[in-house]
C-alpha positions in Angstrom: 79.2 40.7 145.5 82.7 42.9 144.5 83.0 46.5 143.7 83.2 45.3 140.1 79.8 44.5 139.6 78.3 47.0 141.8 76.6 50.3 139.9 75.4 53.7 141.6 72.4 54.5 140.2 72.0 58.7 140.9 68.6 59.7 140.4 67.7 56.0 140.2 64.1 56.4 142.0 63.0 58.8 138.8 61.2 57.7 135.6 64.2 56.7 134.0 66.6 55.7 136.5 63.8 53.1 138.1 63.9 51.4 135.0 67.9 50.9 134.6 67.8 49.5 138.1 65.6 46.8 137.1 67.4 46.7 133.7 70.8 46.2 135.9 69.7 43.6 138.6 68.2 41.6 135.6 71.7 41.7 134.0 73.3 40.4 137.3 74.5 43.5 138.3 74.3 44.7 142.3 72.8 48.3 142.2 72.8 51.1 145.1 70.4 53.9 144.5 71.1 57.7 145.4 68.2 59.8 145.1 66.6 63.1 147.2 63.3 61.9 146.2 62.4 65.3 145.4 61.1 64.0 141.8 61.8 60.3 142.6 59.6 57.7 144.1 60.4 55.2 146.8 58.3 52.9 145.8 60.0 52.8 142.3 63.3 51.0 144.0 63.6 47.8 145.3 63.7 47.3 148.9 67.3 47.7 150.9 69.1 49.7 147.9 67.8 53.1 148.3 70.1 56.0 149.8 68.1 59.0 150.5 70.1 61.8 149.9 71.4 64.8 147.4 73.9 64.1 145.1 76.0 67.3 145.7 76.8 66.5 149.2 80.2 65.2 149.4 79.5 64.0 153.2 76.8 61.6 151.8 79.0 60.9 148.7 82.2 59.7 151.0 79.7 57.7 153.5 78.2 55.7 150.6 81.3 54.9 148.8 82.7 54.3 151.8 80.1 51.3 152.8 79.7 50.5 149.1 82.3 50.6 146.8 81.1 50.8 143.2 82.9 50.5 140.1 80.6 52.7 137.6 78.2 55.4 138.2 75.1 56.0 136.2 74.2 59.8 136.5 70.4 60.3 135.9 69.7 63.0 138.5 68.8 66.6 137.2 66.3 69.3 136.5 64.5 68.8 132.9 62.4 71.2 132.8 63.3 73.9 129.4 61.0 76.6 130.5 61.9 76.6 134.6 65.6 76.5 133.6 65.0 79.9 131.5 63.4 81.5 134.9 65.5 79.8 137.1 68.9 79.3 135.7 71.2 79.4 138.5 68.9 76.2 140.0 69.9 74.1 137.0 73.4 75.3 137.0 73.8 74.3 140.6 72.1 71.1 140.4 72.8 69.7 137.0 76.5 70.8 136.7 77.6 71.6 140.6 76.6 68.7 141.8 77.8 67.1 139.0 81.0 68.3 139.5 81.6 67.3 143.4 79.9 63.9 142.2 82.9 63.5 140.1 85.0 64.7 142.6 84.2 61.9 144.8 84.0 59.5 142.5 87.7 59.9 141.5 88.7 60.0 145.1 87.2 56.8 145.7 88.4 55.2 142.6 85.4 54.4 140.4 86.5 53.5 137.1 83.3 54.2 134.6 80.7 57.3 134.5 77.4 57.3 132.0 75.7 60.5 131.6 72.1 61.3 131.1 72.6 63.8 128.4 70.2 65.4 125.9 69.5 66.4 122.5 68.6 70.0 123.9 72.7 70.6 123.6 72.1 70.8 120.0 69.8 73.6 120.1 67.9 74.7 116.8 69.6 71.6 114.4 71.3 72.9 111.4 70.5 69.4 109.7 68.5 66.7 110.8 68.7 63.3 111.0 71.2 64.8 114.0 74.6 62.9 114.4 77.2 63.3 116.7 79.3 65.7 114.5 76.7 68.3 114.8 77.3 71.5 116.7 76.5 71.4 120.2 75.0 75.4 120.7 72.1 74.7 123.5 69.5 77.6 123.7 68.5 77.5 127.0 70.1 76.6 130.7 69.3 73.3 130.7 70.7 72.4 127.4 73.9 74.6 128.3 73.9 72.8 131.9 74.2 69.3 130.4 76.6 70.6 127.5 79.0 71.8 130.2 78.8 68.4 132.0 79.7 66.6 128.8 83.0 68.9 129.0 83.7 68.4 132.3 83.6 64.9 131.6 86.0 65.1 128.6 88.4 66.7 130.7 88.2 64.3 133.6 88.9 61.6 131.2 92.1 63.3 130.1 93.5 65.0 133.4 92.3 62.0 135.6 91.9 58.9 133.3 88.0 58.1 134.4 86.2 57.1 131.1 82.7 58.1 130.3 80.0 57.7 127.9 77.6 60.6 127.4 74.3 59.3 126.2 72.2 62.2 124.3 68.3 61.5 124.5 66.2 62.4 122.1 62.1 61.7 123.8 62.6 59.3 126.1 58.6 57.6 126.4 56.7 54.5 127.1 56.8 52.3 130.3 58.2 48.9 131.4 56.7 46.3 129.4 55.6 44.1 132.4 53.8 46.8 134.1 55.9 47.7 136.9 57.1 51.2 136.3 56.1 54.3 134.0 56.4 58.0 134.1 55.1 59.7 136.8 56.4 63.8 136.7 54.8 66.2 138.5 54.2 68.3 136.8 54.0 66.3 133.7 55.3 68.0 130.9 55.7 65.3 128.3 53.2 64.6 125.2 52.6 61.1 125.7 51.6 60.8 129.1 49.6 63.9 129.0 47.5 62.6 126.1 46.9 59.4 127.8 46.0 61.0 130.8 43.2 62.9 128.7 42.5 59.8 127.2 41.6 58.4 130.6 39.9 61.0 131.9 42.5 62.8 134.4 42.5 65.7 132.0 39.8 67.3 130.5 41.7 68.1 126.8 45.3 69.1 125.8 46.4 72.0 123.7 49.1 70.9 121.4 52.0 73.8 120.1 51.5 75.3 117.1 50.1 73.4 113.6 52.0 75.9 111.6 55.7 74.8 111.6 57.2 73.7 107.7 56.5 70.0 108.6 54.0 67.6 106.5 50.9 68.3 109.1 52.4 71.6 110.4 53.0 69.8 114.1 56.5 69.8 115.4 58.2 66.0 114.4 60.1 64.2 117.4 62.1 61.4 117.6 60.4 58.6 120.5 62.5 55.8 122.4 61.0 53.3 124.5 62.7 53.6 127.8 63.4 50.0 127.7 65.8 50.6 124.8 67.1 53.6 126.3 68.1 51.6 129.6 69.5 48.5 127.2 71.8 51.2 125.9 73.0 52.2 128.9 73.8 48.5 129.9 75.6 48.5 126.1 77.7 51.7 127.1 78.6 50.1 131.0 79.7 47.0 129.2 81.7 48.9 126.8 83.5 50.7 129.4 84.0 47.6 131.0 85.9 46.2 128.3 88.4 49.1 127.9 86.0 51.3 125.7 87.4 54.9 125.4 85.4 57.6 126.5 82.4 58.5 123.7 79.0 60.3 123.1 76.2 58.5 121.5 72.8 60.0 120.0 70.0 57.6 121.4 66.9 57.5 119.1 65.0 55.7 116.7 66.0 57.6 113.7 62.3 58.2 112.8 60.3 60.9 113.6 56.5 60.9 114.7 54.6 64.6 114.0 52.1 65.8 117.2 49.3 64.7 115.3 50.6 61.2 114.4 51.3 60.7 118.2 48.0 61.9 118.9 46.6 59.7 115.7 48.2 56.2 117.5 46.6 57.4 121.4 43.4 57.5 119.9 44.3 54.2 117.8 45.7 52.4 120.8 43.2 53.3 123.5 39.9 53.7 121.4 39.0 57.2 123.1 38.3 60.0 121.4 41.1 62.1 123.3 40.4 66.0 122.5 43.1 68.3 121.6 43.2 72.2 121.0 45.7 73.7 119.0 47.8 76.7 121.1 50.5 79.1 119.9 53.7 78.0 119.2 56.1 77.2 122.2 59.2 79.7 122.3 62.6 77.5 121.2 60.7 74.6 119.7 62.6 73.4 116.5 60.3 72.4 113.8 62.0 68.6 113.6 64.2 66.8 116.1 65.5 63.5 114.9 68.4 61.1 115.9 70.9 59.7 113.9 72.1 56.4 116.1 74.1 54.8 113.6 77.2 55.1 115.8 75.6 53.8 119.3 74.6 50.6 116.8 77.9 50.1 115.3 79.8 50.7 118.5 77.5 49.5 121.0 75.4 46.5 119.2 72.3 48.6 120.3 69.3 48.0 118.4 65.7 49.2 120.1 63.2 46.7 120.4 60.3 48.9 120.6 60.6 51.3 117.8 57.2 51.2 116.6 55.0 54.3 118.2 52.0 52.4 119.1 54.1 49.7 121.0 55.3 52.7 123.0 52.0 54.0 123.5 51.1 50.8 124.6 53.3 50.3 127.3 52.5 53.8 128.7 48.6 53.3 128.2 48.9 49.7 130.4 50.9 52.1 133.2 48.5 54.9 132.9 45.4 52.8 133.6 47.2 51.7 136.8 47.5 55.1 138.0 43.8 55.7 139.7 43.5 59.0 138.9 46.1 60.6 141.0 48.3 62.8 138.8 51.7 62.9 139.6 51.5 59.9 142.4 
């Protein structure tokens, strides 16, 4: 297959990346995956497509691009834990920013035409208003968010200077699992609410502490916008086709446009699983804004994106099917 139908998925052995690989293959693309397997899983990638190595190594990248020319890159690799980024900021700047710059330099040297970047709602910091649209000021409040926002600015400059067209997709809360049950969320440590609650439901955890119940929200707990991982991948596929069609560099917020509080997510987990799911209420987590909800009209209008799984029960049902397959092995 020619390079114009081959996509490099960086971080393709991780949670969202592995779902993206499946989506691309089903859409008729050829895929090569670059992943250092620090957080990814070899068994999440089809045989024959994985190159095990760091995205920040120019030697690895040059060898890969010479062997497998690609037209587009989807970049999912990066450190994602907000708390760790505060404790180890240089790690986040080195990996999320520095390695991406090396990747971009190699991409330009080898004639890559399109770049799709996994960004985050964390670039907005404590929101000034909600739902959050693309015009909302970027004001990240931790090194994780700052590192992602820096990459967005680097991509804008690379577009202006070198003609590398890019799409930055700002995720709100990716959740759920492959509806066919082949893939799911396997972070170690796990920090996301839905898989943690499901681990309590399955007996892998005894209980869970929710962070605060005194926020200025209807039930006192934080409200978040959850987007099914398969819908997220569909947005990436549409962004790729947008760039293939000559679209200009752009940024899009991705969410369902409706928020669910932590208590509402808990109620949905209990409803879907039929399990009691005990929780306690702990203190607030520093830096948690009360409400984070996306305004995604621009992605819907420009890309033609329409989430297939907007309902929280469907998101949880797919994640629950995956959790039940895990066999009591947290983090594996």
